[in-house]
FISE-741615 format. One record per residue (C-alpha): y, z, x; residue in one letter. Coordinates in steps of 0.001 Angstrom, whole numbers, always signed. Each point is the difference from the previous one (the first is absolute). Last residue first. Layout:
R,py,pz,px,residu
R,Y,Z,X,A
...
This chain:
R,py,pz,px,residu
R,-7758,-5728,-1822,K
R,+3173,+418,-2077,F
R,+3355,+729,+1635,F
R,+591,-3358,+1680,G
R,-980,-1422,+3372,D
R,+2650,-2390,+1274,Y
R,-359,-3790,+189,N
R,+3554,-712,-1277,H
R,-1225,-1216,-3421,M
R,-2377,+2983,+12,K
R,+2991,+2299,+30,L
R,+1492,-1746,-3038,Q
R,-3189,+458,-1985,S
R,-300,+3654,+978,E
R,+3617,+738,-964,I
R,-674,-1282,-3502,S
R,-3307,+1892,-112,S
R,+1814,+3159,+1093,L
R,+2447,-441,-2893,T
R,-2772,-610,-2519,D
R,-1918,+3045,+1311,M
R,+3040,+2290,-211,A
R,+793,-1256,-3498,V
R,-3534,+691,-1187,G
R,-171,+3376,+1690,V
R,+3358,+1118,-1399,M
R,-653,-1369,-3481,I
R,-3461,+1514,-199,L
R,+1224,+3325,+1404,V
R,+2876,+130,-2547,S
R,-2268,-832,-2946,T
R,-2649,+2485,+1130,G
R,+2285,+2959,+593,G
R,+2730,+661,+2589,F
R,+2895,+705,-2321,S
R,-1992,+1586,-2821,Q
R,-2702,+1703,+2162,V
R,+2725,+1413,+2261,L
R,+1819,+1460,-2965,S
R,-2933,+2275,-940,N
R,+130,+654,-3739,G
R,-3710,+906,+32,T
R,-1269,-1299,-3339,F
R,+2198,-3084,-497,W
R,+34,-589,+3776,F
R,-3792,-375,-44,I
R,+243,-2522,-2880,I
R,+2574,-1977,+1951,T
R,-2265,+120,+3055,P
R,-2828,-1513,-2133,V
R,+2124,-2835,-1459,V
R,+899,-2193,+2993,A
R,-3351,+293,+1746,L
R,-1846,-641,-3206,V
R,+2130,-3068,-781,A
R,-249,-1447,+3498,M
R,-3840,+393,+28,F
R,-165,-1482,-3503,L
R,+1954,-3027,+1093,A
R,-2200,-544,+3041,G
R,-3142,+473,-2082,P
R,+1223,-2521,-2571,L
R,+1392,-2641,+2349,T
R,-3355,-831,+1619,V
R,-1847,-837,-3218,H
R,+2894,-1986,-1467,D
R,+542,-1953,+3213,I
R,-3703,-868,+289,A
R,-17,-1155,-3651,S
R,+3062,-2164,+609,K
R,-1625,-1542,+3086,I
R,-3141,-809,-1957,Y
R,+1963,-1453,-2902,A
R,+2049,-2188,+2349,A
R,-3227,-1202,+1733,T
R,-1622,-858,-3340,A
R,+3154,-1901,-1074,A
R,+42,-2221,+3035,G
R,-2811,-28,+2579,P
R,-3511,+1171,-999,R
R,-1080,+3375,+1406,V
R,-3134,+581,+2130,G
R,+1920,+8,+3304,P
R,+3788,+219,-717,I
R,+1592,-3365,+638,F
R,+2385,-1741,+2431,G
R,+779,-3729,+172,G
R,+3750,+562,+491,Q
R,+800,-1327,-3524,K
R,-2702,+2180,-1505,R
R,+1306,+3105,+1773,L
R,+3499,-695,-1186,Q
R,-1160,-451,-3581,D
R,-1921,+3316,+142,A
R,+3059,+1831,+1402,T
R,+2202,-1493,-2691,E
R,-2395,+1115,-2722,T
R,-477,+3476,+1494,P
R,+3780,+743,+141,N
R,+598,+2932,+2364,F
R,+3596,+1390,+182,V
R,+653,+87,-3733,M
R,-3493,+1024,-1118,S
R,-5,+2819,+2557,S
R,+3379,+1237,-1382,Y
R,-1318,+200,-3552,F
R,-3317,+1572,+979,Y
R,+1706,+2738,+2059,A
R,+2728,+331,-2665,F
R,-2636,+793,-2630,A
R,-1846,+2529,+2224,V
R,+3237,+1760,+890,I
R,+1189,-71,-3604,L
R,-3212,+1535,-1426,L
R,-193,+2716,+2637,V
R,+3680,+905,-329,S
R,-220,-77,-3820,L
R,-2775,+2631,+48,V
R,+1807,+2279,+2485,W
R,+3413,-337,-1627,N
R,-1453,+925,-3382,I
R,-1781,+2957,+1643,W
R,+3176,+1555,+1276,G
R,+3021,-1401,+1814,S
R,+2441,-2916,-135,S
R,-1093,-1505,-3325,L
R,+201,+3420,-1683,A
R,+3290,+716,+1767,N
R,+1601,-3154,-1447,A
R,-1284,+804,-3508,F
R,+1186,+3602,+191,A
R,+3429,-1094,+1173,Q
R,+280,-2479,-2916,V
R,-1244,+2673,-2413,W
R,+2569,+2515,+1235,E
R,+3091,-2139,-312,V
R,+2648,+1798,+2131,S
R,-391,-2122,+3152,P
R,+29,-3314,-1931,F
R,+1151,-2628,+2446,F
R,-2131,+1586,+2718,V
R,-3030,-833,-2139,A
R,+109,-3666,+1054,L
R,-850,+827,+3589,Q
R,-2736,+2383,-1181,A
R,-1312,-2746,-2306,P
R,-257,-2263,+3081,L
R,-2086,+2639,+1826,Y
R,-3339,-1271,-1276,L
R,+834,-3672,+634,I
R,+1367,+659,+3557,A
R,-3011,+2116,+875,S
R,-2418,-2700,-1195,A
R,+1871,-2610,+2056,F
R,-69,+2082,+3149,I
R,-3657,+839,-469,I
R,-968,-3594,-748,P
R,+1990,-1269,+3036,V
R,-1726,+2324,+2505,V
R,-2387,-2699,+1209,G
R,-585,-2775,-2538,A
R,-3147,-1388,+1629,T
R,-1700,+3376,+232,N
R,-3640,-864,+536,V
R,+1165,-3042,+1909,K
R,-1621,-3356,-632,I
R,-803,-1908,+3180,P
R,-1371,-3626,-356,L
R,-2602,-592,+2652,Y
R,-898,-2454,+2775,T
R,-2796,-2399,+786,S
R,+729,-3286,+1730,Q
R,-1791,-3286,-868,G
R,+3134,-2023,+110,G
R,+784,-3138,+2026,M
R,-2319,-2388,+1804,M
R,+1978,-2446,+2129,R
R,-290,-3777,+192,R
R,+2626,-720,-2609,G
R,-77,+3130,-2243,V
R,-3617,+819,-876,V
R,-561,+2906,-2387,R
R,-1785,+3302,+166,K
R,+515,+2354,-2981,A
R,+1996,+3204,+508,Y
R,-1692,+3308,-847,Q
R,+1877,+3027,-1367,I
R,-1468,+3494,-190,P
R,+1883,+2479,-2269,I
R,+1239,+2978,+2011,R
R,+896,+3098,-2051,R
R,+2696,+2046,+1686,Q
R,+849,+3505,+1248,G
R,+3226,+491,+1963,R
R,+1791,+2010,-2682,E
R,-3198,+1860,-883,V
R,-590,+1131,+3587,F
R,+3689,+846,+546,V
R,-41,+2171,-3167,I
R,-3179,+1737,+1238,L
R,+1659,+593,+3370,P
R,+2996,+1626,-1767,I
R,-2182,+2374,-2047,I
R,-600,+2525,+2794,A
R,+3721,+339,+808,I
R,+836,+623,-3647,I
R,-2902,+2453,-439,V
R,+1116,+1928,+3115,V
R,+3605,+90,-1160,M
R,-981,+1328,-3420,T
R,-2273,+2654,+1506,V
R,+2810,+1153,+2286,V
R,+2423,+224,-2927,T
R,-2488,+1826,-2220,L
R,-639,+2544,+2828,V
R,+3696,+556,+581,V
R,+543,+1032,-3595,N
R,+3423,+1671,+125,G
R,+1123,-2078,-2945,T
R,+3509,-640,+1288,G
R,-475,+639,+3711,T
R,-3034,-2117,+739,I
R,+303,-2720,-2693,S
R,+3759,-38,+372,S
R,-268,-687,+3724,I
R,-2450,-2831,-600,L
R,+2042,-1361,-2907,S
R,+3091,-111,+2196,T
R,-1856,-1708,+2836,P
R,-1631,-2573,-2358,V
R,+3119,-1116,-1895,G
R,+1212,-2521,+2553,S
R,-3507,-1556,+203,M
R,+122,-1042,-3651,I
R,+3382,-1659,+242,N
R,-861,-1774,+3251,C
R,-3211,-1439,-1467,F
R,+1988,-1149,-3082,I
R,+2467,-1687,+2373,I
R,-2886,-1530,+1988,L
R,-1523,-1453,-3199,S
R,+3290,-1608,-942,M
R,+473,-1509,+3445,G
R,-3472,-1490,+400,N
R,-1042,-75,+3632,G
R,+2002,-469,+3206,V
R,+3634,-1187,-33,G
R,+1799,-3275,-675,N
R,-1118,-1104,-3479,Q
R,-1709,+3131,-1412,T
R,+2433,+2367,+1781,I
R,+2999,-1957,-1261,I
R,-1474,-12,-3526,E
R,-282,+3740,-42,G
R,+3585,+429,+1258,L
R,+1272,-2308,-2755,W
R,-1882,+1877,-2743,M
R,+1276,+3304,+1380,I
R,+3574,-1418,+89,V
R,-272,-1083,-3631,I
R,-1209,+3526,-1001,A
R,+2940,+1562,+1883,G
R,+2441,-2391,-1669,V
R,-1232,+1301,-3363,L
R,+271,+3605,+1193,M
R,+3582,-567,+1095,T
R,+915,-1843,-3224,F
R,-1387,+2808,-2148,V
R,+1878,+2651,+1971,I
R,+3258,-2050,+65,M
R,-168,-701,-3748,V
R,-567,+3707,-693,D
R,+2971,+873,+2238,L
R,+2225,-2452,-1942,L
R,-983,+1626,-3282,A
R,+556,+3507,+1401,E
R,+3507,-784,+1264,P
R,+433,+352,+3794,V
R,+2714,+2350,+1336,G
R,-2484,+2286,+1802,A
R,-3577,-1125,-464,A
R,-2507,+1189,-2587,S
R,-3732,+120,-801,L
R,-684,+3590,-1049,N
R,-3765,+51,-589,V
R,-718,+1697,-3340,G
R,-3520,-1287,-534,Y
R,+1207,-2519,-2572,S
R,+2392,-1382,+2551,R
R,-2908,-675,+2302,F
R,-1889,-1894,-2681,M
R,+2929,-2022,-1205,F
R,+711,-1267,+3524,L
R,-3713,-673,+526,Y
R,-64,-2180,-3133,G
R,+3039,-2024,+1070,I
R,-1618,-639,+3389,A
R,-3337,-911,-1615,N
R,+1620,-2584,-2283,L
R,+1896,-1569,+2915,L
R,-3163,-44,+2140,A
R,-1930,-1792,-2766,L
R,+2688,-2729,-216,G
R,+250,-381,+3773,I
R,-3762,-200,+295,T
R,-96,-2688,-2709,L
R,+2404,-2136,+2057,Y
R,-2051,+582,+3180,R
R,-3198,-970,-1777,T
R,+1592,-3259,-1172,Y
R,+862,-831,+3646,Q
R,-3531,+833,+1102,T
R,-1342,-2326,-2700,I
R,+2276,-2759,+1278,R
R,-1126,+533,+3606,R
R,-3632,+27,-1083,Q
R,+470,-3435,-1619,G
R,+1463,-1488,+3174,A
R,-2736,+1547,+2175,E
R,-2885,-1425,-1986,G
R,+172,-1610,-3410,E
R,-2736,+2255,-1326,R
R,+2391,+2819,-905,A
R,+2144,-2437,-2008,L
R,-3049,-1133,-1930,E
R,-701,+3614,-982,G
R,+3643,+492,-917,L
R,-114,-3065,-2266,S
R,-3287,+1167,-1577,P
R,+1415,+3367,-1152,I
R,-2769,+2645,-410,V
R,-1712,+233,+3376,A
R,+3255,-537,+1864,Q
R,+1608,+2590,-2288,L
R,-2305,+2725,+1373,L
R,+1033,-636,+3573,Q
R,+3630,-291,-1129,F
R,-74,+3424,-1656,I
R,-1795,+1605,+2939,I
R,+2588,-1365,+2429,Q
R,+2851,+1381,-2092,A
R,-1717,+3440,-37,T
R,-357,-128,+3784,I
R,+3656,-844,+407,Y
R,+1159,+2795,-2366,P
R,-2420,+2445,+1772,M
R,+1352,-437,+3519,I
R,+2266,+3015,+50,G
R,+2460,+672,-2815,L
R,+1521,+2921,+1898,S
R,+964,-2201,+2965,F
R,+3697,+963,+8,V
R,-1028,+3623,-368,S
R,-464,+2118,-3077,M
R,-1511,+2718,+2242,R
R,-3090,+572,-2206,S
R,-272,-3778,-446,L
R,+38,-684,+3784,A
R,-3118,+2135,+580,G
R,-1885,-2976,+1466,G
R,+596,-2130,-3080,S
R,-3738,-109,-769,F
R,-155,+3796,+124,L
R,+3076,+415,-2204,N
R,-1602,-2301,-2569,L
R,-3142,+2177,+187,V
R,+1932,+3232,-511,A
R,+2048,-1555,-2812,M
R,-3149,-929,-1981,A
R,-1669,+3336,+573,G
R,+3039,+1770,-1375,S
R,+171,+3494,+1472,E
R,+1935,-1416,+2986,S
R,+2793,-1099,-2366,L
R,+726,+3438,-1346,G
R,+1122,+2760,+2381,A
R,-974,-1560,+3306,Q
R,+1687,-3281,-850,Y
R,+3069,+1687,-1444,A
R,+326,+2252,+3073,G
R,-244,-2924,+2413,L
R,+2539,-1966,-2008,L
R,+2423,+2908,-120,D
R,-381,+550,+3755,Q
R,+640,-3659,+841,F
R,+3025,-603,-2181,P
R,+127,-3681,-1057,A
R,+3568,-1252,-286,G
R,-585,-3286,+1747,P
R,-3739,-743,+554,V
R,-1829,+2116,+2572,P
R,-1296,-1371,+3358,L
R,-3396,+1592,+690,Y
R,-2129,-2924,-1236,A
R,+2453,-2408,+1671,G
R,-930,+1468,+3397,F
R,-3695,-483,-815,R
R,+704,-3724,-675,Y
R,+1867,-356,+3287,L
R,-2977,+1530,+1834,L
R,-2339,-2477,-1813,L
R,+2276,-2860,+1000,I
R,+21,+1080,+3634,G
R,-3787,+351,+145,A
R,-506,-3515,-1433,T
R,+2532,-1520,+2377,L
R,-1565,+1811,+2974,L
R,-3459,-1300,-952,L
R,+1290,-3533,-485,K
R,+1805,+60,+3363,N
R,-3138,+1194,+1711,R
R,-2020,-2751,-1628,L
R,+2332,-2704,+1370,E
R,+230,+1649,+3420,P
R,-3788,+434,+418,V
R,-549,+2936,+2357,R
R,+784,+2443,-2854,F
R,-3101,-1055,-1884,A
R,-2169,+433,+3098,N
R,+1100,+3655,+294,A
R,-837,+546,-3655,I
R,-3457,-1575,+520,G
R,-621,+2112,+3081,K
R,+889,+3152,-1974,L
R,-2480,-1012,-2732,M
């Protein structure tokens, strides 16, 4: 690992990408501590500890914002508006034929969909910013600035948080295009990791249960290799290429395989499922005094309803995402055109059906593994109240391990281009 990191910094292009990524993440963390105009830090901290932290929905939203929500900082909205917009357009591609055709147009079509996603992100961020303003005022937070009318201050606060969400989206895209790894995933990774030290200290000093904290850390460390094993697991379908004569040369006849990952979708189903389940919590901030709205948001954010829906949504999104990135019909047609076939399976429709069946059989255990690992720590937190389990539970560990592996794989591929040994042996 250390040798791989040293090799990465020997390549000027890769070193610049790593430094750019690290610099952007540091800038993002600075924005998470920079309060909006007129936001009193102590009042906000007291309001969060007094009321907002008791709401399971707000606690999770604060976790995914890296603690920025509890400080009402410039980046309070976090990455959730952009993720929600991406989910909406992913679903619309399967419903609206014109969007589906646009997605299949290649890079030009993807650019247009990305532009539409940005517009929707701005709309969602504006709604969230207004809702958070109402929420904090309902908890008695004194938002004021000397000589500034209240209406103008409200506009400034909403506008600042809106611009913060746009900046987050821009920073994530810069990392994706010019840095290392997926920008949005790295921002979520950074948010989760930022809360681990505080939760670790709170778990030891707040509850006083050192044994539970140690056991939790041991279980987390022990389960990481299992996550890596599942993430790298794949089903290999044998492919045989027919021999054919081209001029005076004999071509084909090679044997290879078609790899199908156990977890094709990675951490996307968990991120999407979390965004869907906590969307009511984002909408509930508009109605802080309406009890049934708050109860509905909390029911979807914690408790047995959240557990059941989390499992169902993770499995559903795993199948949905796998179907979008792996088209059996197109794969079968491409094999037929290249003279390849699966031994014992007829080319064409039979091959497509065989590949689809293999994907379905492989995706289910991978999706169930992710769902169980995401839900079980939540159930443990429900009964123990240990903050470390909540902030460093199954969902967080899956996201962190998945993002770390994707980022290392990106560095690995670029190192091999320069004839260096990578991280994985």
